[in-house]
N, C-alpha and C positions, 0 to 999 in steps of 0.2 A: 432843294437837292437832297439826295439820300445820304445816309450815314457813310456809305462806302464811296461817295463821290470824292474825286481828288481836288475839286474846285471849291473855293470859298470867296466871300466878299470881305473886303476891308474898307468899310465906309469911311472911317476916319482918315485913312491914307489914300483913298480914291483908286484902288486897284482891285483886280480879280487875281486871286492867288491860286497856286496849286501846291499840294503837298507832295507831288511827284518829285520835286527837286528841293533838296534841303538848302543848298547854297544860295539860291535866289528864288523865293517863293512867288515873285511877280510873274503872272502868266499874261495878263493884258493890262494896259494902262501903265502908269508910272507912279511909283511910291511918292505920295505927297504932292502930286501935280494934278489939281482938279481942272476939268474942262469938258468940252464935248467935241471930240474930234474922232471921226471915223477913219478907217484905214488899217494898215498892218497892226496886229494886236499890241505890240510893244510901243508903237507910236500913238495909238488911240488914247483918249483921255475920258475919264468918268468923273462924276461928282457925287460922292456919297452912295455908291451902289449898295443896296440892301438885301436883295434876294436873287437866287439863281434857279433856273429850271432847264433841264436838258432834254432835247429831242434826239434820241439815238438814230432814228431813221434818216435824219438830215445832218447828223453830227453837229447840231446847232446848240450852243449854250446861250440861253436868253438871260438878260440881266435887267433887273428893276433898277434903273439908274435914277434913283429918287431925287437927288439934287438937281438933275437936269430935267426932271419931269418927262422921262422918256423910257421906252422899252428899247433895249439894244440887243443885238445878236452877234455872237462870235461864231463864225464858221470855223470849227476846230480842225477841219481838214486843210483849209486854205490859210488859216491864221489871220483872218480879216474881220474887223468889227464894222457893223452897219447899224444905223438907227432905223428902227422898224415902226414905232408909234411915238408921236409927239402930242403936245397939247393941241396943235392944229387939227390933228386927226380925230382927237376926242371931241373937239368943238364941232366937227362935221356931224356928230351924232347927238350931242347934248350941249346946252349952253352952260359952260363951267368957266371958272376963273383960273383954275390950275389943274394939273394932273400929277398925282403923287403916288406912283406905284410903290407899294411896300411889300408885296408878297406875290409869288409866282408858283404855279404848279402846271405840269404838263402831263396829259394822259395819252399822248400819242397822236391825237387829232386836234384837241383844243388846248390852248394855253389860257389859264384863268389868271387874271390880274386883280389883286386886291388894291383898291385905291382908297387909302386911309382918309384923306381929307374930303373926298366927295361921297364917302360912305356907300360905295358901290363895288361890284365885281364886274369887270369887263371880260369878254372872251375874244380870243384871237384864233381864228381857224388856221392851223399850220399849213394846210395845203392850198387853200383858196386865198389866204391872207386877208380874210374878212374880219374886221373889227366890229364888235357889237356889245351892247349892254346886256349882260347876263342876268343880273339881279340887283335890285335896289333902285333908288331914284336919286340922281345927283343932287347933292346939297341937302337932302332930307334924311336925317338920322332917326333912329329909334330901334325898337325891338319888336318887329312884326314879321311873322311868317307869312307865306303866301306865294302867289305866282309872280315871277319876274319883277316888273317895276312897282308892284304893290308891296313887296317886301321892304323892310327897313333894317339897316345895319347901324352899329355904333362903333366907329373907328376900326374897320376891318384891317388888321395889321399883317396877317399871314394867311396863306392858303396851301392846302396839300390835297393830293388825290385821295379820295375816299378809299377805305380798305377794300371794298368790293369793285373798285374801279369805275363805278357808274355815276360819278359826280365828284364834287370837291367839298372839302371841309374848310370852312372859313373860320379863322380864329380872330375874334374881336374882343373889345374891351370887356364885354359882359358875358362871354362864353363862346361856344362853338355852334356853328350852323352848317347843316348839310345843304348844298346847292346842287340840284340835278343838272344834267347837261341841257335841259330845257328851261332852267332858271327857277324852278320851284324851290322854295326855301323852307326848311324845317329845323327847329331848334333841337340840338342834341342834348341828352341828359348829361349832367356834370359827373 
């Protein structure tokens, strides 16, 4: 999310908050109540949400629901939470044991998902709802630049849209890497 965003995650208390109201910051979920329940935003439940990304065209707030191993979406117009991507969806693409989304970034067409334990970045096309491996190889870590599945990451924890808007910057344990929309990876200078 950007600095001006009114939304934030509270991973310890399992809710999505908003600074728009001072009396009760809970926007979605319930303070201290972990779970994975879809539905009206205040009845929905999250487990350790870590990152947010907003798609203004759809008024959709995406949530890296790390504890549940899921990508969730809050329709901010309707006030409804839905689960978008789960471990089962990831397993349809690659053989993994878990899905741990830790960072999200939205460029208007693609949502990039940093998956810290699988050492990869997934992409989710916002209009076609197609999930794909953007860069890295699930379960294989390292520091290697290159195209798509030949690249290697080391604990990618966060992701942001590149300043020029033509890719994503992945923040990992050993530095920052630029990932193009085609999945090419280049290490950025410190």
